C-alpha distance (Angstrom), angle and dihedral (degrees) to the residues before:
residue distance angle dihedral
X1 . . .
X2 3.78 . .
X3 3.80 106.9 .
X4 3.80 90.8 -169.4
X5 3.82 92.3 63.1
X6 3.80 114.6 116.6
X7 3.82 93.0 -126.1
X8 3.81 96.9 52.4
X9 3.81 91.2 105.7
X10 3.79 91.1 60.1
X11 3.80 91.9 48.1
X12 3.81 92.5 50.4
X13 3.81 90.8 45.7
X14 3.81 91.1 51.0
X15 3.80 91.8 51.0
X16 3.82 91.1 46.5
X17 3.80 92.6 50.5
X18 3.80 91.5 46.9
X19 3.81 90.3 49.7
X20 3.82 92.0 50.8
X21 3.81 93.5 46.4
X22 3.81 94.7 47.4
X23 3.82 90.8 44.2
X24 3.80 89.8 52.0
X25 3.78 90.8 50.1
X26 3.80 91.4 50.9
X27 3.81 92.2 48.6
X28 3.81 91.0 47.2
X29 3.78 91.7 49.4
X30 3.81 92.6 49.6
X31 3.81 90.7 48.9
X32 3.79 91.0 50.1
X33 3.80 90.7 47.7
X34 3.80 91.8 53.1
X35 3.78 91.5 47.5
X36 3.80 92.6 50.2
X37 3.79 91.5 46.8
X38 3.81 91.0 54.0
X39 3.80 90.8 48.0
X40 3.79 90.9 50.1
X41 3.81 91.1 50.7
X42 3.82 89.6 52.5
X43 3.80 91.6 50.4
X44 3.81 91.7 47.6
X45 3.81 90.5 49.9
X46 3.82 91.5 51.5
X47 3.81 91.0 47.0
X48 3.80 92.1 51.2
X49 3.80 91.6 49.2
X50 3.81 91.5 51.5
X51 3.80 92.1 47.4
X52 3.81 91.7 48.1
X53 3.81 93.0 49.2
X54 3.83 91.9 48.5
X55 3.80 93.4 52.3
């Protein structure tokens, strides 16, 4: 890459924006995953309690 090119600022800005967007998507996905995992644990706990009380 020629860092003396007149358009280098646009190229760097495009890479920076892409990095921020993809990073945000990864962070959002991990947050959603954690939230769903906690919800699943709550459902499993309720299911176990119902099965134990019916036995």
